[in-house]
C-alpha positions as semicolon CSV with decimal commas, in nm:
position;residue;x (nm);y (nm);z (nm)
1;M;-8,754;3,736;-0,188
2;Q;-8,481;3,928;-0,007
3;K;-8,497;4,308;-0,031
4;T;-8,164;4,475;0,043
5;S;-7,982;4,804;-0,010
6;F;-7,664;4,606;-0,087
7;P;-7,575;4,341;-0,347
8;F;-7,562;3,977;-0,242
9;E;-7,473;3,649;-0,407
10;I;-7,636;3,308;-0,374
11;I;-7,389;3,022;-0,368
12;I;-7,593;2,708;-0,419
13;Y;-7,435;2,367;-0,387
14;D;-7,594;2,056;-0,536
15;D;-7,433;1,732;-0,418
16;A;-7,538;1,510;-0,710
17;S;-7,903;1,512;-0,604
18;T;-8,131;1,253;-0,761
19;D;-8,441;1,472;-0,791
20;K;-8,493;1,782;-1,009
21;T;-8,287;2,016;-0,793
22;A;-8,006;2,061;-1,048
23;Q;-8,256;2,138;-1,322
24;I;-8,433;2,400;-1,108
25;V;-8,101;2,559;-1,010
26;K;-7,992;2,583;-1,373
27;E;-8,321;2,748;-1,468
28;N;-8,272;3,011;-1,200
29;V;-7,909;3,067;-1,299
30;D;-8,024;3,135;-1,655
31;K;-8,284;3,385;-1,529
32;Y;-8,062;3,558;-1,272
33;P;-7,697;3,504;-1,369
34;H;-7,587;3,804;-1,158
35;L;-7,724;3,642;-0,841
36;F;-7,629;3,276;-0,853
37;I;-7,297;3,096;-0,819
38;P;-7,387;2,729;-0,874
39;I;-7,174;2,430;-0,779
40;F;-7,278;2,095;-0,925
41;Q;-7,139;1,753;-0,840
42;T;-7,175;1,441;-1,051
43;E;-7,091;1,219;-0,752
44;N;-7,207;1,272;-0,393
45;Q;-6,923;1,419;-0,186
46;Y;-7,090;1,428;0,157
47;S;-7,096;1,047;0,168
48;K;-6,717;1,052;0,121
49;G;-6,669;1,265;0,430
50;V;-6,572;1,576;0,235
51;N;-6,606;1,907;0,420
52;L;-6,842;2,066;0,168
53;F;-6,838;2,419;0,305
54;S;-6,460;2,446;0,326
55;K;-6,374;2,272;0,001
56;Y;-6,647;2,396;-0,231
57;V;-6,870;2,668;-0,090
58;F;-6,664;2,912;0,116
59;P;-6,385;2,956;-0,144
60;K;-6,652;3,100;-0,376
61;A;-6,779;3,357;-0,124
62;R;-6,672;3,714;-0,198
63;G;-6,878;3,906;0,056
64;E;-6,799;4,040;0,402
65;Y;-7,077;3,834;0,562
66;L;-7,200;3,477;0,531
67;A;-7,561;3,366;0,576
68;L;-7,629;2,992;0,573
69;C;-7,942;2,801;0,475
70;E;-7,938;2,425;0,426
71;G;-8,170;2,242;0,190
72;D;-8,449;2,147;0,430
73;D;-8,492;2,498;0,571
74;Y;-8,601;2,833;0,431
75;W;-8,634;3,203;0,508
76;T;-8,972;3,378;0,540
77;D;-8,892;3,747;0,600
78;P;-8,791;3,950;0,290
79;N;-8,601;4,191;0,516
80;K;-8,402;3,925;0,702
81;L;-8,064;3,996;0,543
82;Q;-8,113;4,372;0,557
83;K;-8,194;4,365;0,931
84;Q;-7,898;4,147;1,019
85;V;-7,639;4,313;0,798
86;T;-7,747;4,660;0,916
87;F;-7,702;4,547;1,275
88;L;-7,353;4,408;1,212
89;D;-7,253;4,718;1,013
90;N;-7,355;4,934;1,309
91;H;-7,203;4,709;1,578
92;P;-6,846;4,616;1,472
93;T;-6,766;4,428;1,796
94;Y;-7,036;4,167;1,728
95;A;-6,928;3,853;1,544
96;M;-7,275;3,742;1,431
97;C;-7,647;3,777;1,476
98;S;-7,931;3,528;1,466
99;H;-8,308;3,513;1,500
100;E;-8,600;3,299;1,609
101;V;-8,740;3,041;1,364
102;E;-9,059;2,844;1,330
103;I;-8,992;2,473;1,388
104;T;-9,208;2,232;1,190
105;F;-9,230;1,857;1,250
106;E;-9,296;1,652;0,937
107;G;-9,327;1,278;0,984
108;V;-9,154;1,287;1,321
109;E;-9,285;1,327;1,675
110;K;-9,362;1,687;1,769
111;V;-9,178;1,806;2,077
112;D;-9,296;2,112;2,269
113;N;-9,061;2,329;2,474
114;L;-8,767;2,174;2,294
115;Y;-8,524;2,455;2,381
116;G;-8,462;2,712;2,650
117;E;-8,538;3,082;2,647
118;P;-8,342;3,286;2,391
119;I;-8,072;3,527;2,505
120;I;-8,094;3,848;2,306
121;D;-7,738;3,965;2,367
122;A;-7,493;3,687;2,449
123;D;-7,122;3,623;2,468
124;F;-6,941;3,294;2,413
125;D;-6,981;3,165;2,770
126;Q;-7,354;3,237;2,773
127;I;-7,409;3,052;2,445
128;L;-7,190;2,763;2,558
129;N;-7,387;2,713;2,879
130;A;-7,737;2,805;2,759
131;T;-8,008;2,569;2,634
132;M;-8,127;2,823;2,377
133;F;-8,142;2,710;2,016
134;I;-7,979;2,904;1,734
135;A;-8,085;2,764;1,400
136;L;-7,821;2,745;1,128
137;N;-8,051;2,919;0,879
138;S;-8,086;3,212;1,119
139;I;-7,725;3,323;1,144
140;V;-7,531;3,590;0,959
141;Y;-7,167;3,625;1,060
142;R;-6,847;3,800;0,961
143;K;-6,667;3,580;0,712
144;R;-6,323;3,670;0,845
145;Y;-6,403;3,487;1,169
146;L;-6,468;3,152;1,000
147;S;-6,393;3,115;0,632
148;V;-6,247;2,763;0,654
149;M;-6,420;2,486;0,846
150;P;-6,193;2,267;1,063
151;D;-6,177;1,910;0,932
152;W;-6,319;1,778;1,258
153;L;-6,634;1,990;1,239
154;D;-6,833;1,758;1,011
155;K;-6,754;1,462;1,235
156;L;-6,947;1,609;1,527
157;P;-7,313;1,522;1,593
158;G;-7,380;1,892;1,654
159;A;-7,153;2,052;1,395
160;H;-7,365;2,364;1,351
161;R;-7,344;2,439;1,724
162;A;-6,967;2,406;1,704
163;L;-6,967;2,652;1,415
164;I;-7,162;2,903;1,626
165;L;-6,921;2,859;1,918
166;L;-6,619;2,912;1,694
167;V;-6,766;3,237;1,561
168;T;-6,882;3,369;1,899
169;S;-6,538;3,303;2,045
170;K;-6,448;3,612;1,837
171;G;-6,735;3,836;1,948
172;R;-7,092;3,859;2,079
173;N;-7,414;3,739;1,916
174;Y;-7,730;3,949;1,889
175;H;-8,049;3,742;1,865
176;F;-8,361;3,893;1,704
177;L;-8,688;3,769;1,850
178;D;-8,855;3,800;1,507
179;K;-8,928;3,466;1,342
180;M;-8,766;3,507;1,002
181;G;-8,729;3,148;0,887
182;V;-8,848;2,790;0,917
183;K;-8,649;2,495;1,052
184;R;-8,792;2,166;0,930
185;K;-8,751;1,843;1,125
186;N;-8,821;1,530;0,922
187;P;-8,695;1,171;0,892
188;G;-8,461;1,258;0,605
189;G;-8,309;1,562;0,776
190;I;-7,946;1,557;0,886
191;T;-8,044;1,578;1,256
192;Y;-8,227;1,245;1,238
193;V;-7,979;1,083;1,001
194;Q;-7,696;1,162;1,243
195;K;-7,901;1,039;1,540
196;R;-7,966;0,705;1,367
197;F;-7,596;0,677;1,288
198;R;-7,498;0,747;1,652
199;D;-7,758;0,498;1,782
200;K;-7,620;0,234;1,546
201;Q;-7,262;0,304;1,656
202;N;-7,359;0,285;2,024
203;K;-7,509;-0,062;1,977
204;K;-7,183;-0,205;1,843
């Protein structure tokens, strides 16, 4: 759905899924071979502790910017990439930009006022100390600032926040107040899977 004045590529990683994801990806690759760079696994790598982004996804990326969107989430604004890339093109001292998202609760308890007020223009210290939420599917950042994930990143309960801090240690973040995506919270999502794992570890 994205409408841009620049070319972009879609690197889509399938970690040996057991539903019809691989089939759907292959159908889209056949229809739009100029858009998609697919990566298929025959054996799940995440369960082995492999850093998926560093080992498989990022080495395929050829662009100046990276935009991330994990499987549970999605974008809703066709001009999302254009808005964010235009901003970064015009503001070379900024490391990334982000935006508001709609948070949906599916099969889990709904929590109101989950996060603090957003900061439109923030540096590293402000993001570190703020309670604002920056969704992973909302960020676009300069690839040169983080093209290889540290091995320790996936071991953290809040790995995506660590990613944002690593990037903003290189420059400021601009946060659009437009809601341009949806963040889904459900029992099978990584947030809840990691929480169950931590709770289990704490009981030992």
